[in-house]
N, C-alpha and C positions, 0 to 999 in steps of 0.2 A: 504494500500500500504506500503510495507516494502522494504527498500534498505539495502542489507547486502552483505558481501563477498560471493563469490562463495563457495559452499560446494562440496565435492567430488561427491555427488549424482546429481549434477546439470549439468554435462558435456553433457549428451545426450539432455536435454532440451535446453541448450544453443546452441548446434549445430543446432538443429531443428529451433530454433528462428532465429539465424543469417542467416541460409540458406533461410528461408522464407522471412525475412526482406529485403534481397538483391536480391531476385529472380527477381523482376521487376524494380529494380533501374537502371536508364540509365548509371550511372557512375560505376556500380559494375563490378568486374572482375569475379565473380562467385566462387572465392576462399576464400571468407571472413571466412566461417566456418572452412575451412582447416587451415587458418592462426591462428585462435584462438586455434585449436587443436594442431598445431605444436608448438605454443608458450608454451602451457601448457605442452606438452610432453617434450619440451626442457628445462623445468624448468625456463623459462624466462617470464612467464606471471606474471609480478610483482604485478599487482593489477587487480582483476577481480570482478566486482560488479554486482549483479542482483537486479532487482525489481520484487517482487512477489505480486500477488493479489490472495487471497484465496489459498495460497501455490502453485500457478502456476507461473512459470517464464515468465514474460511478457516484460522484458527489460534487456539489458546487455551492459556493457561497459568494454573494456580492455585497460590496460596501460602496456607498455613494455619498457625496456631500449632502448635508442638510443644513438649513439655516434654523437656528433656535433663537427666537426673539431678535435681537440686534447682532448676535454673534454670527457673522457671515462666513467665518472660516474656522476650521479645526474640529468640527463636529460631523459625524457620519451616521448614516442609516445602515443598519444591517438587514440584508434580505433582498431577494428571497434566498432561502437555504433549501437545497434539494438533495435527496439521496435516493438512488435507485432502489426500488422496493425490495429486491432480494438481499440488499446490503444494509437495510435498516436494522437498528438495534445492535450494531457493532461499534458504535462510537464514532462513526465517520462525521456526522454532523457536528458533534462536539469538537472533534479534532480540527475541522475546518474553521469553526467559529473561534476556537482558541488561537489558531495560527493567524487568523485575520486580526483579532484584537492585539495580538503580540506585534504584528507588523504595524498596526496603527500606532501603538505606543512608541515603537522605534522611530516612527516618522514625526513624533511629537504631537499627535492628535490630542485635542481637548477632551473628546468623549464620543460616545456612540449612543444611538437610540434604536429601539426595536419595537415593532408591533407584533405581539404574539403571546403565547401561553406563559403566564407568569411563573408557573412551576418549573417549566423547562429553562427559561432564560435566567432565573434566579441563580442557578448554579454557576453562571459566569460573572455574577456580581450585579446584574441589572436589577433595578427596583423602580417601582412607580414613584414619581416625584411630582407633587402638585405644582411645582414651579415650572415644569416642562410638560406641555400638553400637546395633543394632536386633536384638532377640531373634529367633533363627531364621534370620538372613540372613547369608550369607557376607560377611565384613568388607570384601572388595574392592568389593562392590556397594553398600555403604552409605557415603556420603561426606558430608563436611561442608565448610563454608566460613565462616570467621570474617569478619564484616563490620566489627567495631569492636574487635577485639583480645581480647574475653573468650571463653574456651573452657571451657565447663562440661564436666564429666565424668559419664559414666553412660549409662544406657539411654535412648534416645529413645522417646517415647510420642506417637503421633499421636492426633488426635481420634477418637472412637468411630465416626465416619462411615466410616473406613477399614476397620473390622472388621465393622460392622453392615450394610454395603451388600449 
């Protein structure tokens, strides 16, 4: 199992993986693969990591810039995260997220936000913070993680790819 940055030749495999991974997810919008493509095409897919087994892409995680309140730099959104169904439950998603957060820390990122299951993301240090919100989302499902101590306040705004997909 190898975790590495996305290569130019991975885009088709990532699209297929993300589409399949969210196909039967009850919380999915059906646009997750479109979001990753739009972030990549817009040049704002800040960090895209894949997990490969025998040179096959079996996992993917994306990180892109977000604006929180007036903090226009240094904060990122985690997601989507996708793991091929037959590889779920083996820690691939966890390893991808940990590798991504580690790389963001190395880059001096201020923090990261995620929309998702509080029980799952809590293991990485994410927690709901009433000072950082996402409009229209129950606060317990929108969580943040400070990576260098700065905690902006206000509404988080993702790239247009998340709404236009």
